[in-house]
Structures are given as C-alpha cells and as structure tokens.
C-alpha positions in Angstrom: 0.0 0.0 0.0 1.2 3.5 -0.8 2.8 5.1 2.4 1.0 8.5 1.9 -2.3 6.8 1.3 -1.8 4.7 4.5 -1.0 7.6 6.7 -3.9 9.7 5.3 -6.3 6.9 6.1 -5.0 6.6 9.6 -5.5 10.4 10.1 -9.2 10.1 9.0 -9.8 7.2 11.3 -8.0 8.7 14.3 -9.8 9.0 17.6 -11.7 12.2 18.0 -10.4 12.6 21.6 -6.9 12.8 20.3 -7.4 16.3 18.9 -9.8 18.8 20.4 -8.9 21.3 17.8 -9.0 19.7 14.4 -11.9 17.3 14.8 -14.6 20.1 15.2 -13.2 21.9 12.3 -13.3 18.7 10.2 -16.9 18.0 11.2 -17.9 21.6 10.2 -16.1 21.3 6.9 -17.8 17.9 6.2 -21.2 19.4 7.1 -20.7 22.4 4.8 -19.7 20.1 1.9 -22.8 17.9 2.5 -25.2 20.8 2.7 -23.5 22.7 -0.2 -23.7 19.7 -2.6 -27.2 19.0 -1.6 -28.3 22.6 -2.1 -26.6 22.8 -5.5 -28.2 19.5 -6.7 -31.6 20.6 -5.4 -31.3 24.1 -6.9 -30.2 23.0 -10.4 -32.9 20.3 -10.3 -35.6 22.8 -9.5 -34.4 25.4 -12.0 -34.1 22.9 -14.9 -37.4 21.3 -13.8 -39.1 24.7 -13.7 -37.7 25.6 -17.1 -38.8 22.3 -18.6 -42.3 22.6 -17.0 -42.9 26.1 -18.3 -41.5 25.4 -21.7 -43.5 22.3 -22.1 -46.7 24.1 -21.2 -46.0 27.0 -23.6 -45.2 24.5 -26.4 -48.4 22.6 -25.5 -50.4 25.7 -26.3 -48.4 26.7 -29.4 -45.8 24.1 -30.6 -42.1 24.8 -31.3 -42.5 26.5 -34.6 -45.5 28.2 -36.4 -45.7 28.7 -40.1 -47.8 31.7 -41.0 -48.4 34.2 -43.7 -45.5 36.6 -44.2 -47.6 39.6 -43.4 -49.4 38.1 -40.4 -48.3 40.4 -37.6 -51.1 39.7 -35.1 -51.2 36.7 -32.9 -54.9 37.5 -32.0 -56.3 37.2 -35.6 -55.0 34.8 -38.2 -54.4 35.7 -41.8 -55.5 32.9 -44.2 -53.2 30.6 -46.1 -53.9 27.6 -48.2 -53.8 24.3 -46.3 -52.7 22.5 -49.5 -49.0 23.0 -49.2 -46.1 20.9 -50.5 -44.6 20.6 -47.0 -47.9 19.5 -45.3 -47.9 16.9 -43.9 -44.8 15.6 -45.8 -42.4 17.4 -43.6 -42.8 14.7 -40.9 -41.2 12.2 -43.3 -38.7 14.6 -44.8 -37.3 15.9 -41.5 -36.4 13.4 -38.8 -36.5 16.1 -36.0 -40.2 17.0 -36.8 -42.5 15.1 -34.5 -45.9 16.5 -35.6 -47.6 19.2 -37.8 -51.1 20.5 -37.5 -53.3 23.3 -38.8 -54.8 26.0 -36.6 -56.6 29.4 -36.7 -57.3 32.1 -34.2 -60.3 34.4 -33.6 -60.8 36.7 -30.6 -64.3 37.0 -29.1 -66.2 38.2 -26.1 -67.7 35.5 -23.9 -70.7 36.2 -21.8 -71.5 34.4 -18.5 -74.7 32.8 -17.4 -75.2 35.3 -14.6 -76.5 38.9 -14.2 -78.2 39.1 -17.6 -79.0 42.3 -19.4 -80.4 43.1 -22.9 -78.8 45.2 -25.6 -79.7 46.1 -29.2 -77.6 44.8 -32.1 -76.8 46.6 -35.3 -79.7 45.0 -37.1 -82.1 46.3 -34.4 -82.6 42.8 -32.9 -82.3 42.5 -29.2 -80.0 40.0 -27.5 -79.6 39.0 -24.0 -76.1 39.7 -22.8 -74.4 39.6 -19.4 -72.7 42.0 -17.0 -70.0 39.4 -16.6 -68.0 39.3 -19.9 -64.5 38.0 -20.7 -62.3 38.5 -23.6 -61.1 35.2 -25.0 -59.2 33.7 -27.9 -60.8 30.9 -29.9 -58.3 28.5 -31.4 -59.6 26.4 -34.3 -58.2 22.9 -34.6 -58.8 20.0 -36.9 -58.6 16.2 -36.9 -54.7 16.4 -37.1 -54.5 18.1 -33.7 -52.2 16.4 -31.2 -54.2 16.0 -27.9 -51.3 14.6 -25.9 -50.8 17.8 -23.9 -54.5 18.6 -23.3 -55.7 15.1 -22.7 -53.5 14.9 -19.6 -55.0 18.2 -18.4 -58.7 17.4 -18.9 -60.6 17.5 -15.6 -64.1 17.0 -16.9 -65.9 16.0 -20.1 -64.2 14.9 -23.3 -62.2 16.3 -26.3 -63.8 17.7 -29.4 -65.6 15.4 -31.8 -64.7 16.7 -35.3 -67.4 14.7 -37.0 -70.2 16.3 -34.9 -72.5 18.9 -36.6 -72.6 20.8 -33.3 -70.3 23.7 -32.5 -68.2 22.2 -29.7 -65.6 23.8 -27.4 -63.2 22.9 -24.7 -62.7 25.6 -22.1 -60.4 26.0 -19.1 -61.4 25.6 -15.5 -60.6 29.3 -15.0 -63.1 30.3 -17.6 -65.7 27.8 -16.4 -65.4 29.0 -12.8 -65.4 32.7 -13.7 -68.3 32.5 -16.2 -70.3 29.8 -14.5 -70.2 27.2 -17.2 -70.2 23.4 -16.9 -69.9 20.5 -19.4 -73.1 20.4 -21.5 -73.9 24.2 -21.2 -74.5 26.4 -24.2 -72.0 29.3 -24.4 -72.9 32.7 -26.1 -69.9 34.3 -27.8 -69.7 37.6 -29.7 -67.2 38.0 -32.5 -66.4 41.5 -33.8 -67.0 41.6 -37.6 -66.8 44.4 -40.1 -70.6 44.8 -40.0 -70.9 44.6 -36.2 -70.8 41.9 -33.5 -71.9 38.4 -34.6 -73.3 36.0 -32.0 -72.5 32.3 -32.1 -73.5 29.6 -29.7 -71.2 26.8 -28.7 -71.6 23.7 -26.5 -69.1 23.0 -23.7 -67.9 19.4 -24.1 -64.8 19.5 -22.0 -62.9 21.5 -19.3 -59.1 21.5 -18.9 -56.7 22.9 -16.3 -53.0 23.4 -17.1 -52.2 25.7 -14.2 -50.7 28.1 -16.7 -53.1 31.0 -16.1 -51.7 33.3 -18.7 -53.2 30.9 -21.3 -56.0 29.4 -19.2 -57.6 32.8 -18.8 -58.2 33.2 -22.5 -57.8 30.1 -24.7 -60.8 28.1 -26.0 -60.5 25.2 -28.4 -63.1 24.6 -31.1 -63.4 23.1 -34.6 -61.4 25.0 -37.2 -64.5 25.1 -39.4 -66.1 27.6 -37.0 -63.1 30.0 -37.4 -62.9 29.5 -41.1 -66.5 30.6 -41.6 -66.3 33.5 -39.0 -63.2 34.9 -40.8 -65.0 34.8 -44.2 -62.1 32.9 -45.7 -62.6 31.7 -49.3 -65.9 32.3 -51.1 -69.2 30.6 -51.3 -71.5 30.8 -54.3 -75.3 30.6 -54.3 -77.9 30.7 -57.1 -81.3 32.2 -56.9 -83.9 33.9 -59.0 -84.9 37.6 -59.1 -88.6 37.2 -58.6 -89.5 40.8 -59.6 -87.3 41.4 -62.7 -87.5 40.4 -66.3 -84.9 41.2 -69.0 -85.7 40.8 -72.7 -88.7 38.6 -71.7 -86.3 36.2 -69.9 -86.1 35.2 -66.3 -83.1 36.4 -64.3 -80.9 33.7 -62.6 -78.8 35.6 -60.1 -75.5 34.6 -58.5 -74.7 35.6 -54.9 -71.3 35.3 -53.3 -70.2 35.6 -49.7 -66.8 35.8 -48.0 -63.5 37.0 -49.2 -62.8 40.6 -50.0 -66.4 41.3 -51.1 -65.3 42.3 -54.7 -66.5 39.4 -56.8 -66.3 38.3 -60.4 -68.2 35.5 -62.1 -67.6 33.0 -64.9 -70.8 31.5 -66.3 -71.0 28.3 -68.3 -71.2 30.2 -71.6 -68.0 32.1 -70.9 -64.3 31.4 -70.6 -63.4 34.3 -68.4 -64.4 36.2 -65.2 -66.6 39.2 -65.5 -68.6 41.6 -63.3 -72.0 40.2 -64.5 -73.7 38.4 -61.6 -76.8 37.2 -63.5 -77.8 34.9 -66.3 -80.9 35.1 -68.5 -83.0 32.0 -68.6 -85.2 31.1 -71.5 -88.5 29.6 -70.2 -88.6 27.1 -73.0 -85.2 25.4 -72.7 -84.2 22.6 -70.4 -80.5 22.9 -69.6 -77.8 22.9 -66.9 -76.0 26.1 -66.0 -73.1 26.6 -63.7 -71.3 29.7 -62.4 -67.9 30.0 -60.9 -67.1 33.0 -58.6 -64.2 34.2 -56.6 -63.1 37.5 -55.0 -60.5 39.9 -56.3 -58.2 42.5 -54.8 -59.1 46.1 -55.8 -56.5 48.5 -57.2 -56.7 52.3 -56.8 -59.0 52.4 -59.9 -61.4 50.0 -58.3 -60.7 47.2 -60.7 -60.0 43.6 -59.8 -56.3 43.0 -60.4 -55.6 39.7 -58.6 -57.6 36.6 -57.8 -57.6 36.1 -54.1 -59.5 33.0 -53.1 -60.0 29.5 -54.5 -63.2 29.8 -56.7 -66.5 28.1 -55.7 -69.0 26.7 -58.1 -72.8 26.5 -58.0 -75.0 24.9 -60.6 -78.7 24.6 -61.6 -80.6 22.1 -63.6 -83.5 23.7 -65.5 -86.5 21.4 -66.1 -88.9 23.3 -68.5 -92.3 21.7 -69.2 -93.9 24.6 -71.1 -92.9 27.7 -73.0 -93.2 30.8 -71.0 -92.0 34.4 -71.4 -91.1 36.5 -68.4 -93.3 39.6 -68.0 -95.2 41.5 -65.4 -98.4 39.5 -66.2 -96.7 36.2 -65.9 -95.1 37.1 -62.5 -98.4 38.4 -61.2 -100.6 35.4 -62.3 -98.0 32.7 -61.7 -95.6 33.9 -59.1 -92.3 32.2 -58.5 -92.4 29.8 -55.6 -89.2 29.4 -53.5 -89.7 25.9 -52.2 -86.3 25.8 -50.6 -82.8 27.0 -51.3 -82.3 24.1 -53.6 -85.6 24.0 -55.4 -87.6 26.9 -57.1 -90.9 26.4 -58.9 -90.9 28.6 -62.0 -93.9 29.5 -64.3 -92.3 27.2 -66.9 -91.0 24.4 -64.7 -88.6 23.7 -61.9 -85.0 24.8 -61.0 -83.0 22.3 -59.1 -80.1 24.2 -57.5 -76.8 22.9 -56.1 -75.3 25.7 -54.2 -71.5 25.9 -53.7 -70.2 24.4 -50.5 -67.7 27.2 -50.1 -63.9 27.1 -50.1 -63.3 28.3 -46.5 -62.3 24.7 -45.5 -59.2 25.1 -47.8 -57.7 27.7 -45.6 -56.1 27.9 -42.1 -54.4 30.5 -40.0 -51.1 28.6 -40.1 -49.3 25.4 -39.3 -47.9 24.3 -35.9 -44.8 22.1 -35.9 -43.7 20.2 -32.9 -40.1 19.0 -32.7 -38.6 15.9 -31.0 -35.8 17.8 -29.3 -35.8 21.4 -27.9 -32.1 21.7 -28.7 -32.9 21.5 -32.5 -35.2 24.5 -32.4 -32.9 27.1 -34.1 -31.6 24.6 -36.6 -35.0 23.4 -37.7 -36.4 26.9 -37.9 -33.8 27.7 -40.5 -34.4 24.4 -42.4 -38.2 24.9 -42.4 -37.9 28.5 -43.4 -35.9 27.5 -46.5 -38.4 24.9 -47.5 -41.6 26.8 -47.5 -43.0 29.2 -50.1 -41.8 32.8 -50.1 -45.1 34.2 -48.9 -44.9 32.2 -45.7 -42.6 32.6 -42.8 -41.7 30.8 -39.6 -42.1 31.9 -36.0 -40.2 30.3 -33.1 -41.9 29.8 -29.8 -39.1 31.8 -28.2 -39.9 34.8 -30.4 -43.7 34.6 -29.8 -43.3 34.6 -26.0 -40.1 36.5 -25.5 -40.8 37.7 -22.0 -41.4 34.1 -20.7 -38.3 32.7 -22.3 -36.2 35.7 -21.3 -37.3 35.0 -17.7 -36.4 31.3 -18.0 -33.0 32.2 -19.4 -32.4 34.6 -16.5 -32.8 31.7 -14.1 -29.5 30.2 -15.5 -27.8 33.3 -14.1 -29.4 32.7 -10.7 -28.3 29.1 -10.5 -24.8 30.1 -11.5 -24.6 32.6 -8.7 -25.9 30.0 -6.2 -23.4 27.4 -7.3 -20.6 29.9 -7.2 -21.4 31.1 -3.7 -21.8 27.6 -2.3 -18.5 26.6 -3.9 -16.8 29.5 -2.2 -18.2 28.6 1.2 -17.2 25.0 0.7 -13.7 26.0 -0.4 -13.3 28.4 2.6 -14.2 25.6 5.0 -12.0 23.1 3.2 -9.0 25.4 3.3 -9.6 26.3 6.9 -9.9 22.6 7.8 -6.6 21.8 6.0 -4.8 24.7 7.6 -6.0 23.7 11.1 -5.1 20.1 10.4 -1.6 21.1 9.3 -1.0 23.2 12.4 -2.5 20.5 14.6 -0.2 17.9 13.1 2.9 20.0 13.0 4.7 17.6 15.4 3.9 14.7 13.1 5.1 16.7 10.1 8.4 17.4 12.0 8.8 13.7 12.8 8.2 12.7 9.2 10.7 15.3 8.0 13.2 14.1 10.5 12.7 10.5 9.2 13.5 11.8 5.7 10.1 12.4 4.2 10.0 15.0 1.6 7.7 18.1 1.6 6.0 16.7 -1.5 5.2 13.4 0.2 3.9 15.1 3.3 1.8 17.5 1.2 0.3 14.5 -0.5 -0.7 13.0 2.8 -2.7 16.1 3.8 -4.2 16.5 0.3 -5.3 12.9 0.3 -6.8 13.4 3.7 -8.8 16.4 2.3 -9.8 14.3 -0.7 -11.1 11.6 1.7 -13.1 14.3 3.5 -14.4 15.8 0.2 -15.4 12.3 -1.0 -17.4 11.6 2.1 -19.1 15.0 1.9 -19.9 14.4 -1.8 -21.4 11.0 -1.0 -23.7 12.2 1.7 -24.5 15.4 -0.1 -25.6 13.5 -3.2 -27.7 11.2 -1.1 -29.4 14.1 0.7 -30.0 16.1 -2.5 -31.3 13.2 -4.5 -33.6 12.2 -1.6 -35.1 15.7 -1.4 -35.6 15.6 -5.2 -37.3 12.2 -5.1 -39.6 13.2 -2.3 -40.8 16.2 -4.2 -41.0 14.3 -7.5 -43.3 11.6 -6.1 -45.3 13.6 -3.5 -45.2 17.2 -4.7 -45.4 18.3 -1.1 -44.1 21.8 -1.9 -46.8 23.7 -3.7 -46.7 27.0 -5.6 -49.2 29.7 -6.5 -50.0 29.2 -10.2 -51.0 32.8 -10.7 -47.3 33.8 -9.9 -45.3 30.8 -11.0 -47.5 29.2 -13.7 -47.1 25.9 -11.9 -49.0 24.4 -8.9 -46.1 22.5 -7.4 -42.3 22.9 -7.3 -41.0 21.0 -10.4 -37.9 18.9 -10.1 -35.8 17.3 -12.9 -33.4 14.3 -12.5 -30.8 15.9 -14.8 -28.0 13.4 -14.3 -25.6 15.3 -16.6 -25.9 18.5 -14.4 -25.6 16.5 -11.2 -22.4 14.8 -12.5 -21.0 18.2 -13.6 -21.6 19.7 -10.1 -19.6 16.9 -8.6 -16.8 17.1 -11.1 -16.5 20.9 -10.8 -16.5 20.6 -7.0 -13.8 18.0 -7.0 -11.6 19.9 -9.6 -11.9 23.3 -7.9 -11.3 22.0 -4.4 -8.3 19.9 -5.6 -6.7 22.9 -7.2 -7.4 25.3 -4.4 -6.3 23.0 -1.6 -2.8 22.9 -3.1 -2.2 26.4 -1.9 -2.5 26.0 1.9 -0.6 22.7 1.7 2.5 24.8 0.7 2.6 25.8 4.4 4.3 22.4 5.1 7.5 23.7 3.5 7.8 26.4 6.2 7.6 23.9 9.1 11.1 23.4 10.7 11.3 19.8 12.0 13.5 20.7 15.0 11.0 23.4 16.2 8.1 21.2 15.5 9.4 18.3 17.5 10.6 20.6 20.3 7.2 22.3 20.3 5.6 19.0 21.2 
C-alpha cells in the first residue's frame, strides 16, 4: 500500500479525543460540503425542472414553430393561407426532427356568462340578452390532425372535441368555467367582432381543462377550425337564386350571390371562358338545360378594378326542367308567381329549377401550421431548415420569439443558478481550506517527525491532500444522497406547492438531470483539488526541529 495513502487513512480514522482542535473543524467542513452539494443539486434540479415545465406548457399551447403568412403580424387574428402546401404533412417524413404538424386558426371573441343578464340592441335592431360578466377570450380552431397529448393529460371534466359532430363544440379552461359559471353540456354565447358589427355564435361546452398556466388558461378556448374559417370569411361561397320581380328581354333572371373573401366578386358563367362583373344569367323559359357559375373574390386596385384573384373559386349549378314555353313579363309574374320551395328548389312558371349551391372554399384555408419537434435543442436549426423549404409568402415563428418575456425570464434563471453554485463553492472552499490549515497546524509535530525521518515536503503535502480528498469524497457521497432524496420526495409527492398565478405551476418541479448532477460533482472536485494545493504549501515552512521541540 502507498505510504502517503496509508497515513492519510490513519488520520481520517483517528480517535476524536486525540485532537480537540482539528476534529470540530473537520466536522464543520464535512457538514458544509454535504449541505452545499445537496443545495446545489436541489437548486439546479428545481431550476431545470421549472424551465422544462414552463417550456412544455408553452409548447403545448403553441408548438415549437409556427408557419404563418409573411404579413401576419397579429397573434390574435390569423391571416388565411392555403392548407394545400407541399410541405404539409410531408415534412414529418422529410425531417427526422419533426414530430408533428397540424393546422390552426385564431379568432378573438367576447364571452358572456350565465349570470346577471341584461339586454342590448344589435346593429340590425334585434335584441339579444347579454351579461354584465363578460370576458375577452381567444378561440383556437383545430382540426382532426390536432395532437391531444398535452390537453388530454390536463382534462378534468368532459371529453375532447368530436370533429365529426355537426354541433359547435368547445373545450374551455377551468378558470373560464369558474369565472363565467359554465359546466360541461352548457351552451355558451360568444360575440365576434366583424366588419358589420358583432356576430353572435352559440357553442356547446364538451370538456374542461386545467393546465395551471393561467396566462393561457384565462383566454384560450378550443373549437373546430371550421367555425373560425367561416367566421373569418375565408374563401368564397357561391349561391344561385332567381330575381322574382325582374325580367330582362322577356327572360327570367338567374342571379349569383357570393359571400366571404374581399367582397369584390367576379363571375364566370357556363357560356363564358373568363371572369366578368356580370352576376346574372338570363333563362329562356322554354329550354331545359344545366347552367353553372364559378365565382371568386379579387383585390381592388386604386382604380377600383379587380387585379388579382384572391380565393379559391367556388361553383354553383342549376338544372332547369322546362315543361312549357313561358315568357317573363309582369303579367306572368303576377298570375303565376315564382315559388321558393327551398334554397335548392324553385318552382318557376315554366317548370322547376334544381339548384346545387356551392359548399364554399373556407375549408381550404387555415391561419397557419404548428410544428412540434422531438428535441428542444434543435429549435434554431430546424427553424432555418423549415424557413428555407416553405413558399416565399410564408414565414416561420419560433416559440421563443412569440413569447419573448417568458423565455427571457427562464434564461435569467440560469444566471441565478450560476450565482448560487458559485457562492456555495466559495463557502465549501473556505471551509476546506480552513480545515486543511488547522489540520496542518495541529499535526505540525507529526510533520516534524516525518521530515526528521527523511520524508520530503511533496510526500507530506500528498498525505494532507489525500486526507482532504477523503473528507471531500465523504461529503460528496452524503451530499448527493441528501440532495437526491429531497428531489425524489418532491417528485413523487409534490409536497411543496406553488401559486400558479405567480409561477404558472402548482407544485415545485424537479428534474433528474444526471448530466448536471455529474458536472456539479466534477466541478466541485476539480476546484477543491486545485485550491487545496495552496494551503498545503505551508508544510514547506515547518522546521522539523522546532516542530518536535514544540511537542
């Protein structure tokens, strides 16, 4: 066995009664190392757990990367873009780091509660019952490709949205449910601000979630994306009807009506090869035929002309079944008025019109795409890759850019943990240095004897450094056990709670980050080993004759 190692072990196992001076100092040093290591492990576990917890919740609400229209500057109101994109959903197969992609759309609204009802007059003079308790919310439209992993674990009542249901279903937060007095199965009245005034829509509450992240829980409501597509007037929808009071050149007037889009429409009838402003078609009362019309909206220039087609066109058609010849005139319309059986069937003086109205093209649009990645560390890299592989009119938004304040706050926690670790290391070093100095002074007689026997200063320094390493190792062992025990207790019981209004989490999060725990131990060992070499130089100044005589 190595001589220095043997003597160092004997010093560690020496009887406490043999030295009234060094033993208390050694115990204090050992305690400081244990407490310091435990605090450092718990601190970095809480900070990284807190960062992961907040980050996972923010990503759960909005994914890692969003692909939106280049000119979409508002997170409260989505600008439309076509769902039919080359990268959707193929990007999952093309990029290994991409975990999921889904469509979404936003629409702000005012939610009214079930309590304290009042009445107010709408723009069209109709009277609606409103409430003194109102709340500004943000509807998020989602589709069948929505990843429910995050919200499913947060559901406290009801179920998720059924996209095959004809009803307008929503999932609200517990905060909204408690504040506005709603429960699963209730009907919710929402008012959406449109160009022509507020528009009321009714929704059915099918589920309630609670994430504990009140910044989002206070406003976010999930619903079918079809609701947002229609409310935002994306795309166009084409209808056909008949002007019941007008005749042109003794012919009946088949009229096209379009909705949605910019409001500036052009039409292409079955007898034409181009779009024009004419929104009607003259029907001969003696001809059985099928007529269709294609319409879409255009962007106006400063002259008021349509210069660019905006939306995907929509088509409506009519099958004319004429059973007798009939000219259109005032007498005909008076004696044999047009009968509107339904929106799809009109009885004319000469026969029947069977109409197939357009289904609209709003379902072809979304507010954007949400892309979830497999690893947080690949965020910046994948943002660049995705941005290079999407059309020029689209752009990407990282979650860190959309919520800068939250992530700046999380990054600031790294500085806090660095300060804590530095201070604890300094305290541990001071105690270790003090312990070594006291031990050297206490064992000065032994040092004198060893020198008299021919031991070198280097050999004696090694003895005391090994003794300090033994002390440090013992402190690291118990410090790690204490720190990991506290982390495990919090992880499995969550006995330390938090105020979610302040911290966005209801319990103190912990993270078993083995890499950081290993780094704490390595840094502590290296720093202490290098620093302890300085006080050990005192051994050179001890004169063996004086040391032995001093005894």
